[in-house]
Backbone bond lengths (Angstrom), bond angles and torsions (degrees), N, CA, C in turn:
res aa  C-N    CA-C-N  psi(-1)  N-CA   C-N-CA  omega(-1)  CA-C   N-CA-C  phi
1 M - - - 1.436 - - 1.533 109.74 -
2 V 1.291 117.64 138.25 1.469 123.74 -178.59 1.518 108.63 -82.20
3 K 1.303 118.10 132.22 1.446 121.88 176.95 1.523 111.02 -73.44
4 M 1.312 116.38 125.73 1.467 120.39 -179.22 1.538 107.68 -81.79
5 K 1.275 116.48 137.38 1.469 121.97 178.14 1.503 109.34 -81.83
6 L 1.321 115.08 134.29 1.468 121.26 177.93 1.516 109.03 -71.17
7 T 1.327 115.25 128.88 1.471 121.86 177.53 1.512 109.76 -129.14
8 S 1.320 116.62 169.61 1.458 121.05 178.35 1.531 112.19 -62.18
9 K 1.317 116.80 -24.94 1.484 120.69 178.72 1.523 111.96 -62.50
10 H 1.350 117.22 -28.70 1.449 120.28 -179.90 1.520 112.89 -68.80
11 F 1.338 117.91 -15.81 1.442 122.30 -179.66 1.522 112.98 -95.77
12 E 1.320 117.18 -0.69 1.478 121.25 -176.14 1.527 112.20 -82.06
13 C 1.328 113.21 151.02 1.462 121.38 -179.96 1.537 110.64 -88.93
14 I 1.303 114.47 145.37 1.450 120.37 169.25 1.545 103.65 -103.64
15 K 1.328 116.12 113.38 1.454 120.41 -177.50 1.537 109.25 -129.10
16 E 1.300 113.17 79.98 1.484 118.76 -179.60 1.506 112.68 -112.64
17 D 1.333 116.74 -54.00 1.467 118.38 -173.28 1.526 114.45 -143.19
18 N 1.320 118.65 2.70 1.465 123.26 176.57 1.546 111.29 54.91
19 S 1.326 116.77 37.06 1.458 121.33 -179.58 1.538 109.97 -96.29
20 E 1.322 115.03 172.87 1.449 120.56 176.55 1.532 110.29 -64.05
21 E 1.322 115.98 -38.44 1.489 120.85 177.82 1.507 110.94 -61.15
22 E 1.356 114.88 -43.36 1.458 119.57 178.98 1.533 110.43 -62.21
23 N 1.325 115.43 -43.02 1.461 120.81 179.16 1.521 110.09 -60.86
24 N 1.325 117.10 -42.15 1.484 120.20 178.42 1.528 110.79 -65.17
25 R 1.289 119.12 -40.70 1.450 122.60 176.77 1.525 110.09 -61.72
26 Q 1.372 116.13 -41.73 1.459 119.96 179.02 1.521 110.88 -62.61
27 W 1.308 117.25 -43.63 1.467 121.01 177.20 1.516 111.32 -58.60
28 E 1.326 116.82 -45.43 1.471 120.25 179.74 1.526 110.94 -62.00
29 K 1.329 115.20 -43.58 1.457 119.96 179.75 1.523 112.43 -64.55
30 S 1.346 115.97 -37.34 1.457 121.10 -175.87 1.513 113.17 -86.99
31 K 1.306 118.35 -11.73 1.450 121.17 -176.79 1.541 112.73 -54.72
32 I 1.302 117.45 -40.10 1.462 121.04 178.61 1.542 111.07 -60.48
33 V 1.354 117.02 -36.18 1.456 120.24 178.25 1.545 109.44 -63.61
34 F 1.319 116.01 -46.92 1.463 119.84 -178.94 1.504 112.50 -68.45
35 D 1.348 117.70 -35.68 1.457 121.30 177.33 1.532 110.62 -64.14
36 E 1.329 116.24 -43.96 1.464 120.36 179.69 1.536 111.61 -70.99
37 F 1.310 116.17 -35.31 1.466 120.33 177.60 1.522 109.96 -65.78
38 K 1.318 115.94 -38.84 1.467 119.28 177.71 1.517 111.36 -61.45
39 K 1.348 116.41 -43.06 1.473 120.73 177.58 1.536 110.63 -61.42
40 Y 1.334 115.37 -40.87 1.463 120.93 178.36 1.552 110.89 -60.38
41 L 1.336 114.44 -48.35 1.473 118.35 -179.55 1.536 111.34 -62.23
42 S 1.315 116.60 -40.49 1.459 121.63 179.51 1.537 110.15 -64.03
43 S 1.341 116.29 -35.59 1.461 120.00 179.08 1.530 111.81 -67.55
44 K 1.317 116.72 -19.12 1.479 121.61 177.34 1.520 110.44 -86.97
45 N 1.338 115.79 7.06 1.471 121.93 -179.50 1.510 114.02 62.85
46 Y 1.314 117.26 30.41 1.432 121.17 174.25 1.516 109.88 -71.26
47 K 1.308 116.88 143.76 1.464 120.40 174.79 1.513 108.91 -68.32
48 N 1.321 117.02 153.84 1.462 121.99 -177.19 1.515 113.13 -52.85
49 E 1.323 116.55 -40.00 1.469 120.78 -179.55 1.539 110.32 -61.88
50 L 1.301 117.78 -41.94 1.488 121.28 179.86 1.505 109.21 -70.84
51 V 1.326 118.21 -39.91 1.481 120.30 178.44 1.526 108.98 -58.77
52 E 1.309 117.98 -45.76 1.465 121.63 -178.39 1.532 110.85 -65.88
53 R 1.328 117.49 -39.17 1.466 120.78 178.18 1.527 110.79 -63.59
54 Q 1.359 116.91 -46.36 1.453 120.62 -178.67 1.536 109.76 -64.16
55 L 1.312 117.29 -41.92 1.485 121.79 175.86 1.523 110.97 -60.34
56 G 1.327 116.10 -45.43 1.444 120.73 -176.98 1.518 112.62 -62.30
57 Y 1.318 116.75 -46.53 1.450 120.16 179.66 1.521 113.16 -69.81
58 S 1.336 115.82 -35.98 1.476 118.69 177.83 1.533 111.45 -67.70
59 S 1.318 115.94 -40.95 1.464 118.53 178.05 1.551 110.15 -69.65
60 Y 1.320 117.24 -33.22 1.470 120.08 174.96 1.519 110.54 -61.01
61 F 1.340 116.30 -45.28 1.470 120.39 176.35 1.523 111.17 -58.19
62 M 1.327 116.09 -50.79 1.483 119.52 -175.10 1.526 111.35 -69.77
63 M 1.314 116.96 -51.68 1.447 120.30 -168.46 1.541 113.22 -82.28
64 N 1.302 118.11 -36.79 1.465 121.50 -176.78 1.505 113.89 -90.73
65 Y 1.334 116.21 -31.48 1.459 119.46 -179.66 1.531 112.51 -106.91
66 F 1.309 115.70 -65.28 1.465 118.40 -168.01 1.537 112.11 -59.67
67 F 1.318 117.29 -51.22 1.466 118.89 -174.34 1.520 112.50 -71.37
68 V 1.323 118.34 -19.70 1.466 121.74 -177.19 1.539 111.86 -99.40
69 Y 1.329 116.13 -46.76 1.474 119.43 -172.02 1.509 116.58 -103.04
70 N 1.322 118.77 -21.56 1.430 120.82 -175.96 1.521 110.49 -83.98
71 D 1.334 116.31 145.48 1.484 120.16 -179.01 1.516 114.00 -80.88
72 E 1.316 117.60 -16.30 1.466 121.25 -179.89 1.520 110.50 -69.81
73 L 1.295 116.22 154.73 1.483 120.46 -178.71 1.523 113.20 -100.10
74 S 1.342 117.51 -0.67 1.441 120.00 177.79 1.532 109.79 -147.72
75 V 1.315 115.57 139.50 1.469 120.30 176.95 1.503 109.97 -60.15
76 L 1.310 117.21 -24.42 1.468 121.62 -179.79 1.527 112.57 -67.10
77 A 1.330 117.04 -11.71 1.463 121.29 176.25 1.532 111.72 -87.94
78 S 1.316 116.53 1.22 1.478 120.66 -179.55 1.532 110.73 -61.22
79 N 1.331 113.20 150.64 1.472 118.42 175.75 1.514 108.01 -149.11
80 D 1.324 115.87 -170.06 1.462 119.51 -178.45 1.520 112.55 -60.75
81 I 1.308 118.01 -38.22 1.477 121.32 179.18 1.541 110.46 -66.03
82 T 1.312 117.37 -35.68 1.472 121.15 176.53 1.525 109.57 -56.31
83 I 1.321 116.20 -48.43 1.445 121.13 -177.29 1.536 110.80 -65.45
84 R 1.337 116.92 -43.26 1.466 121.10 179.63 1.517 110.44 -63.08
85 T 1.341 117.08 -42.17 1.450 120.76 -178.94 1.530 110.55 -67.64
86 F 1.304 116.00 -42.23 1.477 121.11 178.09 1.510 111.69 -62.15
87 L 1.332 117.19 -61.21 1.456 119.93 -169.68 1.534 112.10 -87.53
88 G 1.320 117.50 -28.58 1.450 120.44 -179.03 1.505 115.79 -89.35
89 N 1.349 115.92 -0.11 1.469 120.06 179.40 1.508 109.72 -143.07
90 W 1.332 118.12 -68.12 1.476 121.74 -173.88 1.512 111.47 -58.31
91 Y 1.339 117.54 -52.81 1.457 120.42 -179.20 1.508 112.81 -57.41
92 I 1.335 115.94 -45.68 1.479 119.63 -179.03 1.516 111.12 -60.91
93 R 1.325 117.20 -40.17 1.448 121.18 -176.57 1.542 113.33 -80.02
94 K 1.323 117.15 -30.81 1.461 121.53 -174.92 1.528 114.61 -92.06
95 S 1.305 118.70 -19.14 1.466 121.64 -178.50 1.491 110.90 -77.81
96 W 1.339 115.50 147.62 1.467 118.37 178.08 1.509 111.00 -64.42
97 S 1.307 115.50 -42.18 1.486 118.54 177.33 1.530 108.73 -146.32
98 P 1.330 114.96 83.36 1.463 118.83 -178.35 1.538 109.28 -61.30
99 N 1.344 114.75 138.81 1.464 117.93 178.71 1.522 109.72 -142.72
100 F 1.286 114.27 153.86 1.461 120.68 -172.29 1.524 111.74 -68.28
101 K 1.349 117.98 -35.02 1.493 119.89 178.53 1.518 109.18 -58.33
102 E 1.314 116.85 -47.19 1.467 119.45 -179.79 1.525 111.45 -67.12
103 M 1.311 118.01 -37.51 1.459 121.22 176.52 1.527 110.81 -58.50
104 K 1.327 118.71 -42.57 1.458 121.69 177.49 1.525 110.73 -64.20
105 E 1.313 117.55 -39.12 1.469 120.47 177.35 1.520 111.56 -64.98
106 I 1.322 117.16 -39.87 1.473 122.28 176.83 1.536 110.18 -63.93
107 L 1.322 117.16 -43.78 1.485 119.84 176.90 1.524 111.24 -60.00
108 S 1.313 116.53 -40.80 1.484 119.86 177.33 1.525 110.98 -62.05
109 A 1.348 116.64 -43.69 1.458 121.07 179.71 1.523 111.09 -64.20
110 L 1.331 116.49 -42.67 1.474 120.03 -179.26 1.535 110.08 -67.01
111 F 1.318 117.26 -38.08 1.442 120.57 175.89 1.556 109.01 -56.99
112 D 1.328 116.01 -51.75 1.479 119.15 -178.32 1.506 110.68 -62.30
113 F 1.339 117.23 -42.19 1.458 121.65 -178.30 1.536 111.67 -61.08
114 F 1.321 116.12 -47.99 1.487 118.40 -177.90 1.514 110.90 -75.67
115 E 1.317 118.99 -27.00 1.474 121.05 171.59 1.529 109.17 -62.38
116 F 1.331 116.76 -45.87 1.462 121.95 177.82 1.535 110.31 -58.88
117 I 1.308 116.68 -45.31 1.473 121.05 179.73 1.541 110.09 -62.75
118 C 1.301 116.08 -42.26 1.485 120.82 -179.11 1.535 109.60 -66.88
119 Q 1.297 117.74 -45.29 1.464 121.54 -177.85 1.539 110.86 -63.76
120 N 1.321 116.39 -25.19 1.464 120.60 175.41 1.512 111.91 -92.92
121 E 1.316 116.20 10.78 1.464 124.82 174.81 1.535 115.95 59.89
122 F 1.343 114.29 36.33 1.450 119.43 175.74 1.520 111.28 -93.92
123 I 1.331 116.29 -21.56 1.486 120.94 173.20 1.540 106.20 -131.27
124 T 1.326 115.42 162.02 1.448 120.40 -177.98 1.532 110.26 -79.91
125 T 1.323 114.11 158.94 1.476 119.57 175.68 1.552 109.25 -60.39
126 T 1.306 117.53 -39.05 1.466 121.03 -179.96 1.549 109.59 -62.61
127 Q 1.300 116.06 -44.74 1.450 119.92 177.35 1.524 111.24 -59.92
128 F 1.326 115.93 -44.72 1.471 119.57 179.01 1.534 111.53 -65.39
129 E 1.337 117.65 -39.60 1.462 120.35 179.68 1.533 111.46 -58.82
130 K 1.324 116.68 -40.63 1.486 120.08 177.60 1.501 111.13 -65.31
131 I 1.340 116.71 -41.40 1.473 120.81 178.64 1.519 109.38 -65.95
132 K 1.319 117.02 -41.53 1.447 122.44 179.94 1.524 110.57 -60.08
133 Q 1.315 118.49 -43.35 1.461 121.68 178.50 1.519 111.75 -61.72
134 V 1.312 116.02 -39.85 1.487 118.99 176.99 1.533 110.05 -65.57
135 C 1.297 116.81 -42.18 1.465 119.92 -179.24 1.528 112.76 -64.76
136 K 1.308 116.53 -24.43 1.471 121.19 176.14 1.521 112.96 -86.73
137 D 1.307 118.53 -10.53 1.482 124.15 -174.34 1.545 110.18 -86.31
138 K 1.328 115.66 54.66 1.469 120.74 -176.17 1.538 112.87 -60.96
139 D 1.331 117.28 -33.77 1.459 120.57 179.45 1.519 111.40 -59.94
140 W 1.341 116.95 -40.02 1.445 120.64 -179.77 1.535 110.70 -63.39
141 F 1.329 117.36 -42.72 1.478 121.04 179.44 1.514 111.17 -67.41
142 E 1.315 117.18 -38.57 1.450 120.07 176.87 1.533 110.75 -63.01
143 Q 1.339 116.56 -41.94 1.455 120.90 176.98 1.522 112.23 -63.20
144 R 1.330 116.55 -41.73 1.472 121.54 177.94 1.545 109.68 -58.53
145 L 1.308 117.22 -44.98 1.467 121.05 179.68 1.517 110.18 -63.24
146 K 1.317 116.99 -45.67 1.470 120.98 -179.32 1.532 110.92 -62.85
147 T 1.337 117.32 -44.98 1.462 119.13 -178.14 1.522 111.64 -69.61
148 Y 1.326 117.44 -28.87 1.489 120.27 176.09 1.529 109.62 -63.68
149 K 1.313 115.38 -42.56 1.452 121.01 -176.41 1.519 112.24 -70.64
150 T 1.305 117.72 -20.18 1.476 120.50 -176.25 1.529 112.57 -111.66
151 A 1.328 118.41 -9.41 1.470 121.00 -177.16 1.520 111.12 -72.97
152 D 1.327 115.16 145.00 1.456 119.86 174.09 1.522 108.99 -148.29
153 G 1.328 115.23 158.67 1.479 120.61 177.14 1.499 112.77 55.20
154 S 1.354 114.33 -128.80 1.460 120.18 -178.47 1.532 112.30 -65.86
155 G 1.304 117.02 -27.24 1.477 120.62 175.82 1.520 111.65 -65.27
156 F 1.340 116.08 -35.79 1.460 118.91 176.96 1.512 110.54 -70.21
157 K 1.315 116.61 -42.00 1.493 119.24 177.75 1.515 110.08 -59.72
158 K 1.338 116.55 -42.87 1.470 120.50 178.50 1.522 110.33 -62.63
159 W 1.324 117.96 -40.01 1.453 123.31 179.52 1.534 108.41 -61.21
160 I 1.315 118.29 -46.95 1.461 123.18 -178.55 1.549 109.56 -64.20
161 D 1.319 115.70 -46.25 1.475 122.13 -175.85 1.521 114.89 -66.34
162 E 1.321 115.82 -19.50 1.480 119.71 -174.89 1.525 110.50 -56.71
163 Y 1.318 117.29 -33.61 1.470 119.20 179.14 1.520 111.17 -119.61
164 N 1.316 116.16 30.78 1.479 123.70 172.82 1.538 111.20 46.22
165 Y 1.307 114.89 45.77 1.467 119.59 -178.18 1.503 109.79 -79.97
166 D 1.328 117.08 124.91 1.455 122.61 175.93 1.524 109.56 -81.89
167 W 1.308 115.21 137.63 1.466 119.75 177.14 1.503 107.78 -69.83
């Protein structure tokens, strides 16, 4: 089998009809990204369990959030606000029981994922530096989770509106 070369096209969204068929096409298109990311993680001497965790959370970000809810047409357009909106709003609201331990694991996976993308020159160093700073800002995410659990009425509306999240 011939190894397919990773290109920017592999990071693009298919946004036609939000059907199961579309989702399957997106997985097929994105598989090369995850295969190459797995090789990258293995080259960092990560244990298999950590490799699988980083892959799982990265694919969760791409497939469950970015390709469905984000308005951008490529993961390569991600920035610090993308990460804050995803983990500091969408994840908290969509998870059955959002918790800070998992949020820290997701931040670690996203750091590795965007580092991989940057090292392969799909995003700029400046873009990665902004994402890296967000991934290190664990206190902010912990505070978002705490305020979500205690917000009510207009405070909850303000919490939602902070990242312009559409219902």
